[in-house]
C-alpha positions, 0 to 999 in steps of 0.5 A: 896110797894106791896112786903110788903103787900100794895094794890097799885093803879098806876095812871098817871095824864095826863096834858091834859088841860091848857095853855101848851097844848094850846101852843102845839096845836097852835104849831102843827097848825103853823107847819101844815101851814108851810106844806101848804106853808105859810111863817112866823117866828115861835114863840119863845115860841112855841114847836119846836121839830121834834115831832111837825112836825110829828104831823103836817104832820099827820094833813096835810095827813088827811085834806090836805089844808082844814084847811089852813088860810093865814099867814097874817090872822093868824098874823094880829095885833098879839103883837110882839114876844120877840126881834121883836117889836120896838127897839127889844121889844116885849113879847113872852108870849103875842105873843103866847097867842094871837096866841092861841086865833087867832087859836081858832077863825080861826079854830072854836071850833070843828076843834081846838079841833081836832088839840088839841086832835091829839097833845095830843093823839099822845104824850100820845100814845108815852108815854104809849108805852115808859113806857110799854117798860121801864117796867112801867104799870099804872092801870089808866090814869087820865085826868086833863080835866075830872075834869072840865068836870065832875064838880069836880073843881067847886065842889072844889071851892064851898068847899073852899068857904064854908070853909071860906078860899077864898076871892075875890080881883081884880076880882079873887078868892084867897085861903088864903094859908098864913093861913097855912104858905104859903108865899102868897095867891094863885089864884084859879079862875082868873079875866077872870073866868078861874080856875088855875092849882092850882084849878085843883090840889086841885080838883085832890087830893080831888078826890083821898081822896074821892076814899078812899085811906089811903095813896097817894104818888105823884111823882113830879119834884123837880121844883114843891117843892113850891107846896107841902105846898099849896096843903097840905094847901088846903086839910086841908082847905076842911076838908081832912087829909093832912098827907095822902099825901106824895110827892116825889120830883125827881131831874133831871137826867143829861146825860153824853156821853164821859164825855160831858154833853148832852144839853137838852131843851123841848121847843127847842126840844133838848133832849134825849128821854127815847126811845133813852136812852133805845135803847142805854143802854138797859132797865135794865141799864136805870132802875137800874141807875135811882133807884140808887139815892134817888129821891131828889138827882141829878143823873149824868147818865154816858151812857158809864158806863151804857153800859160797861161790867165791875165791875164798872157798878153796874147792870152788876156786880149784874147780873153777880153774878146771871149768875155765880151761874147758870154757876156753876149749869150747870157744874154739869151734865158734872161732874156727880154731882147732887145737894141734897138740903136736904143734904145741909140743913142738913150740913149748919154748915159746912159753917164756912169760913169767906166769907160764914158767910159774905154772910149768914149775907147779905142774912139775911138782905134782908127782913129788907131792903125791909121793910125799902125801902118800909116804907121810899119810898127809892127803892135805898136801894134795889139797894145798897143792891144788889150791896153789896150782889153781892160783897160778892158773887164774893169775895166768888166765887173767894176764894173757889170751890163749886163743891168739892168732899165732898158731904156734904160740896158741897151741903151746898155750893150749897144751899148757892149760890142758896139762893144768886141767889134767893135773887138777882133775887127777888131784881132785880125783884122788881126793874124791872131788869132782872136776866140773866142765862148767860152773 
């Protein structure tokens, strides 16, 4: 987007409010109690990953046993977990919600917030670090919690009320999203007075529009596809233009190692982290493989292919084309040759071989590819273009000599391969992938 002239503001929406964060905070506290020596069965709906133990260990190093409560007090009269009640009954949702309420009660507001924030900030610091190492930098990390704290959510509810698109039913406040083609109306304020995730989402997008952006591009997981029409409907209801919002739905990536699918589950703590992926295959392969597919297409990420040094590995194939040009240029001093770009430009008409024509046609397409990729939010077009350009170059390289005795032809060919190197470097740079001088 920046390459074609847009002013871009990159923003990460931090989900630092709501039930999932409370489940994380409670999971951290329960692991802390484990470290204090308490014995109990961990809730099936808690977060079980090693990272939760790490956060709990930090909490224990800071406070020792000062925050300890007995397991008997924590679990007293708590509804049974799934499969743990009479005749194998129980409800995991009621179980974890009751544990959240009990944790709040036993710790008190100040201590609970300390545990909550420790979990939040530890993970957020990890996300910042991993994204930075991955080549992703955000200008702003926008807090979901701030929308409630500064009154934006309440103001959004008032705008919805004044628009006449909400109504009360069963003690809750509902947005009449069926007026805009949604399959059913949506709750914005629960019967207990708590606002919903949906209310925060509306408030966040209202905030974006109030900041004056002419276009807003959200990147969501594909499992949120049902949210798109209702968020757009809410924007229309409060008087904003829903056409300003584009939502890109990204399908999940499936990792394969040795032909076997890697099993992953966030809640159970079984997953391959971005950090592990980067360490295994490198930043360049990670970024390129992710961008090879349209965002709405499933990505089968072959870890073995990403690490291979062969023409089958697209990122290696493209980078090798760049390195080959640099290798040609490095050979010139040893052969007593110098590249005269001006002479090469004056004799471009000498480039008549079919491979040269194909390569020049490919180079001429680059600006159009960038424009189209930006307009359609499809960076994969750049990845495919670079692979085709690299293929044209490798074919040319294998068929012809560049450092020929004829200086006019030599310089014209050097101009062509240098132009190819430049476009490869530019395109890889847009994708955040390096263009090595040697491989």
